Each structure stands twice: as structure tokens, then as C-alpha cells.
DOLUMDREN-838561 format. One record per residue (C-alpha): residue in three letters; x negated, y, z. Coordinates in nm, 3 decimals, decimal comma. Layout:
N
{res=ala&x=X&y=Y&z=Z}
...
END
This chain:
199
{res=met&x=9,365&y=1,539&z=5,711}
{res=gly&x=9,596&y=1,732&z=5,945}
{res=phe&x=9,678&y=2,099&z=5,906}
{res=asp&x=9,524&y=2,280&z=6,203}
{res=ala&x=9,431&y=2,616&z=6,050}
{res=phe&x=9,627&y=2,938&z=6,005}
{res=thr&x=9,747&y=2,965&z=5,645}
{res=gly&x=9,835&y=3,335&z=5,602}
{res=gly&x=9,706&y=3,455&z=5,263}
{res=val&x=9,616&y=3,104&z=5,147}
{res=glu&x=9,729&y=3,012&z=4,796}
{res=pro&x=9,883&y=2,672&z=4,712}
{res=gly&x=9,601&y=2,417&z=4,699}
{res=gly&x=9,394&y=2,623&z=4,946}
{res=leu&x=9,246&y=2,484&z=5,267}
{res=arg&x=9,461&y=2,430&z=5,576}
{res=ser&x=9,217&y=2,229&z=5,788}
{res=lys&x=8,934&y=2,378&z=5,997}
{res=asn&x=8,707&y=2,090&z=5,902}
{res=glu&x=8,767&y=2,153&z=5,529}
{res=ile&x=8,685&y=2,522&z=5,575}
{res=arg&x=8,353&y=2,435&z=5,743}
{res=ile&x=8,276&y=2,192&z=5,459}
{res=leu&x=8,360&y=2,462&z=5,200}
{res=ile&x=8,114&y=2,709&z=5,357}
{res=cys&x=7,838&y=2,443&z=5,365}
{res=tyr&x=7,918&y=2,343&z=5,007}
{res=leu&x=7,914&y=2,704&z=4,888}
{res=leu&x=7,577&y=2,788&z=5,044}
{res=ser&x=7,422&y=2,456&z=4,933}
{res=ser&x=7,549&y=2,483&z=4,575}
{res=leu&x=7,415&y=2,833&z=4,523}
{res=asp&x=7,082&y=2,775&z=4,695}
{res=ala&x=7,066&y=3,150&z=4,759}
{res=pro&x=7,151&y=3,351&z=5,072}
{res=leu&x=7,491&y=3,522&z=5,083}
{res=ser&x=7,603&y=3,791&z=5,324}
{res=lys&x=7,884&y=3,709&z=5,566}
{res=asn&x=8,100&y=3,963&z=5,382}
{res=asp&x=8,026&y=3,796&z=5,049}
{res=ile&x=8,135&y=3,457&z=5,187}
{res=leu&x=8,453&y=3,609&z=5,330}
{res=asn&x=8,528&y=3,796&z=5,007}
{res=ile&x=8,472&y=3,491&z=4,785}
{res=ile&x=8,704&y=3,276&z=4,996}
{res=gln&x=8,963&y=3,553&z=5,055}
{res=asp&x=8,975&y=3,688&z=4,698}
{res=asn&x=9,049&y=3,339&z=4,569}
{res=gly&x=9,306&y=3,258&z=4,839}
{res=leu&x=9,104&y=2,952&z=4,948}
{res=ala&x=9,140&y=2,992&z=5,327}
{res=asn&x=9,261&y=3,231&z=5,597}
{res=tyr&x=9,025&y=3,520&z=5,688}
{res=phe&x=9,026&y=3,446&z=6,063}
{res=glu&x=8,967&y=3,075&z=6,009}
{res=val&x=8,669&y=3,148&z=5,782}
{res=thr&x=8,525&y=3,390&z=6,040}
{res=asp&x=8,562&y=3,127&z=6,315}
{res=ala&x=8,414&y=2,850&z=6,098}
{res=leu&x=8,115&y=3,068&z=6,007}
{res=ala&x=8,054&y=3,150&z=6,376}
{res=glu&x=8,073&y=2,779&z=6,469}
{res=leu&x=7,837&y=2,674&z=6,189}
{res=thr&x=7,589&y=2,946&z=6,288}
{res=glu&x=7,608&y=2,853&z=6,656}
{res=lys&x=7,535&y=2,486&z=6,574}
{res=gly&x=7,245&y=2,583&z=6,344}
{res=asn&x=7,414&y=2,450&z=6,029}
{res=val&x=7,411&y=2,799&z=5,878}
{res=ile&x=7,087&y=2,995&z=5,918}
{res=val&x=7,121&y=3,372&z=5,952}
{res=ser&x=6,849&y=3,615&z=5,849}
{res=gly&x=6,805&y=3,976&z=5,739}
{res=glu&x=6,783&y=4,294&z=5,943}
{res=asn&x=7,128&y=4,263&z=6,099}
{res=gly&x=7,161&y=3,887&z=6,075}
{res=glu&x=7,391&y=3,939&z=5,778}
{res=leu&x=7,242&y=3,688&z=5,531}
{res=cys&x=7,351&y=3,325&z=5,554}
{res=ser&x=7,183&y=3,022&z=5,403}
{res=ala&x=7,233&y=2,648&z=5,434}
{res=ser&x=7,024&y=2,442&z=5,675}
{res=ser&x=6,923&y=2,087&z=5,585}
{res=thr&x=7,218&y=1,965&z=5,795}
{res=ala&x=7,458&y=2,187&z=5,598}
{res=arg&x=7,319&y=2,045&z=5,274}
{res=met&x=7,373&y=1,693&z=5,406}
{res=ile&x=7,731&y=1,779&z=5,509}
{res=ala&x=7,797&y=1,928&z=5,166}
{res=lys&x=7,656&y=1,621&z=4,986}
{res=gln&x=7,839&y=1,366&z=5,196}
{res=leu&x=8,170&y=1,544&z=5,227}
{res=asp&x=8,217&y=1,753&z=4,912}
{res=lys&x=8,463&y=1,489&z=4,787}
{res=ala&x=8,689&y=1,589&z=5,078}
{res=leu&x=8,754&y=1,928&z=4,918}
{res=pro&x=9,006&y=1,964&z=4,637}
{res=his&x=8,824&y=1,991&z=4,302}
{res=val&x=8,996&y=2,323&z=4,219}
{res=val&x=8,880&y=2,478&z=4,551}
{res=arg&x=8,516&y=2,378&z=4,490}
{res=asp&x=8,521&y=2,511&z=4,133}
{res=lys&x=8,685&y=2,843&z=4,228}
{res=ala&x=8,446&y=2,907&z=4,517}
{res=val&x=8,128&y=2,828&z=4,325}
{res=ala&x=8,238&y=3,024&z=4,014}
{res=ala&x=8,318&y=3,328&z=4,232}
{res=ala&x=7,982&y=3,303&z=4,410}
{res=ile&x=7,788&y=3,276&z=4,083}
{res=asn&x=7,970&y=3,585&z=3,948}
{res=leu&x=7,888&y=3,771&z=4,269}
{res=leu&x=7,517&y=3,682&z=4,245}
{res=ala&x=7,507&y=3,789&z=3,879}
{res=arg&x=7,671&y=4,122&z=3,968}
{res=thr&x=7,429&y=4,177&z=4,257}
{res=lys&x=7,134&y=4,109&z=4,024}
{res=arg&x=7,272&y=4,355&z=3,763}
{res=glu&x=7,321&y=4,623&z=4,031}
{res=arg&x=6,972&y=4,571&z=4,172}
{res=glu&x=6,803&y=4,585&z=3,831}
{res=asn&x=7,018&y=4,866&z=3,683}
{res=lys&x=7,035&y=5,138&z=3,944}
{res=val&x=7,293&y=5,417&z=3,964}
{res=glu&x=7,234&y=5,737&z=4,159}
{res=ile&x=7,518&y=5,974&z=4,248}
{res=thr&x=7,427&y=6,328&z=4,355}
{res=lys&x=7,658&y=6,613&z=4,454}
{res=thr&x=7,634&y=6,939&z=4,259}
{res=glu&x=7,810&y=7,274&z=4,294}
{res=arg&x=8,072&y=7,167&z=4,040}
{res=gly&x=8,110&y=6,797&z=4,111}
{res=tyr&x=7,875&y=6,500&z=4,083}
{res=asn&x=7,593&y=6,382&z=3,857}
{res=val&x=7,583&y=6,008&z=3,791}
{res=val&x=7,242&y=5,887&z=3,670}
{res=cys&x=7,247&y=5,536&z=3,521}
{res=his&x=6,920&y=5,346&z=3,472}
{res=ile&x=6,894&y=5,052&z=3,231}
{res=ser&x=6,602&y=4,835&z=3,335}
{res=gly&x=6,347&y=4,671&z=3,112}
{res=gly&x=6,175&y=4,491&z=3,398}
{res=asp&x=5,907&y=4,721&z=3,540}
{res=met&x=6,028&y=5,028&z=3,346}
{res=asp&x=6,346&y=5,205&z=3,238}
{res=leu&x=6,455&y=5,122&z=2,884}
{res=met&x=6,699&y=5,409&z=2,905}
{res=asn&x=6,859&y=5,641&z=3,156}
{res=phe&x=7,135&y=5,894&z=3,117}
{res=thr&x=7,325&y=6,142&z=3,333}
{res=leu&x=7,699&y=6,203&z=3,329}
{res=his&x=7,865&y=6,493&z=3,509}
{res=val&x=8,204&y=6,416&z=3,666}
{res=pro&x=8,430&y=6,639&z=3,877}
{res=asp&x=8,486&y=6,411&z=4,180}
{res=met&x=8,357&y=6,113&z=4,375}
{res=tyr&x=8,639&y=5,888&z=4,255}
{res=gln&x=8,527&y=5,927&z=3,893}
{res=ala&x=8,160&y=5,893&z=3,994}
{res=asn&x=8,235&y=5,555&z=4,153}
{res=met&x=8,444&y=5,453&z=3,853}
{res=val&x=8,149&y=5,528&z=3,620}
{res=lys&x=7,914&y=5,337&z=3,850}
{res=asn&x=8,141&y=5,031&z=3,869}
{res=asn&x=8,211&y=5,023&z=3,495}
{res=phe&x=7,841&y=5,065&z=3,416}
{res=his&x=7,753&y=4,773&z=3,645}
{res=gln&x=8,011&y=4,552&z=3,470}
{res=ser&x=7,793&y=4,539&z=3,159}
{res=pro&x=7,482&y=4,759&z=3,144}
{res=glu&x=7,358&y=4,560&z=2,842}
{res=asn&x=7,666&y=4,662&z=2,641}
{res=val&x=7,618&y=5,027&z=2,739}
{res=tyr&x=7,257&y=5,004&z=2,619}
{res=arg&x=7,352&y=4,831&z=2,291}
{res=met&x=7,631&y=5,084&z=2,222}
{res=leu&x=7,413&y=5,390&z=2,291}
{res=leu&x=7,133&y=5,240&z=2,082}
{res=ala&x=7,379&y=5,171&z=1,796}
{res=leu&x=7,510&y=5,529&z=1,812}
{res=val&x=7,172&y=5,703&z=1,823}
{res=thr&x=7,031&y=5,485&z=1,544}
{res=gly&x=7,343&y=5,525&z=1,329}
{res=asn&x=7,415&y=5,150&z=1,329}
{res=ser&x=7,794&y=5,171&z=1,289}
{res=glu&x=7,830&y=4,797&z=1,228}
{res=met&x=7,675&y=4,712&z=1,564}
{res=ala&x=7,890&y=4,976&z=1,738}
{res=ala&x=8,206&y=4,835&z=1,574}
{res=asp&x=8,113&y=4,479&z=1,679}
{res=ile&x=8,051&y=4,585&z=2,041}
{res=leu&x=8,386&y=4,768&z=2,052}
{res=lys&x=8,566&y=4,469&z=1,898}
{res=asp&x=8,412&y=4,232&z=2,157}
{res=his&x=8,499&y=4,474&z=2,439}
{res=met&x=8,863&y=4,503&z=2,326}
{res=ala&x=8,891&y=4,122&z=2,297}
{res=ala&x=8,757&y=4,082&z=2,653}
{res=leu&x=9,022&y=4,322&z=2,785}
{res=lys&x=9,310&y=4,116&z=2,639}
END
């Protein structure tokens, strides 16, 4: 396959053919079987150095224009695979390097998991006279299992709390539960696991 795509920002092993980029988008949407926003698609491909930003934008526009990618949502921001896109992905997924397929799908699955965590475990940031209150809600389905408020001096720290909370709300819940019930063994185990994950 010839190289006919811009390659700025593309890592070694990334895609350098417009056709491969179109196949990747179809493969990604078909594999997940869940709508992704245009920004999510761009971020997944960009963050992993799989293809050039402008080439992905062009490929997405072409696929949408031809009806291979179906757009929905209020601003036409959500993309999903049409039956043609699924057929393209099935027939041509062998054309993509194995490492590219794996990276793209793993990144998309992580993104969907994060989106689900953020939707189910809400964070509200409100301005006060002395800074910001960050209210974190840990969901138990149709009710809050726990919620807590932290006061921070600025928006930067408020966003940092929000992002760190969304990384693992279940660990926050387990740690707070361990502390308030005096279960020091559980707290030590959670800390040990957290430190191991940071290495």
C-alpha cells in the first residue's frame, strides 16, 4: 500500500495511507459497538500516534459523507458504524498492522470505561468566597453510596481532585470505608495496591 497521507505526529508503525486510516475508523467503531464522539475518535488515534490529525479529520468527513459512519446527537457529534462500515472492518481488518488495531481498541475501551465512571460518579464544583467546593458522589445505582465535599483554594486543584476521583472512585470508597470502620488492614492493602500501580 502506498504512502499518501501526511505523517506528522505519527509514531513508527502508525498509518501512512488514507485507505488504512478509513479502515481504522470503521474497525474502531465496529469493534466497540458503541457511539464515540468525533473528538474521542481523534483523541484515541492522536494520543496513540496512530495517524495524522488532519488525515483522520478528512477520513471521518469522507466516511460520514458516504454514509459509512452515521452521525447522531444534538450537534451531530456522535459517530457509529453503519452496516457498510462493519463489512469494511470485517473484510479489511487484516490490512491494518496488528499493533495499531490493538492500541486503538484498548484506548477506546479505556475511554468508554472512564466515561461510564464519570457518568455514574458525579463531581460538582462550586465557587465559594474562599475558593471552591468539590462534591464527589459515589453511586450505588439509583442512590448515592457516599458523597463528600472537599474545599480547595483554586480551580486547578478542584479539577485535579475531580480527575483523580474519576480515576478510581471504587478505591476512594473502599479507603474511606476502611478508615471510618477502623479496618487498617484493608486501608494498608489499598495503599499497597495504589503504590504498586504508580510504579
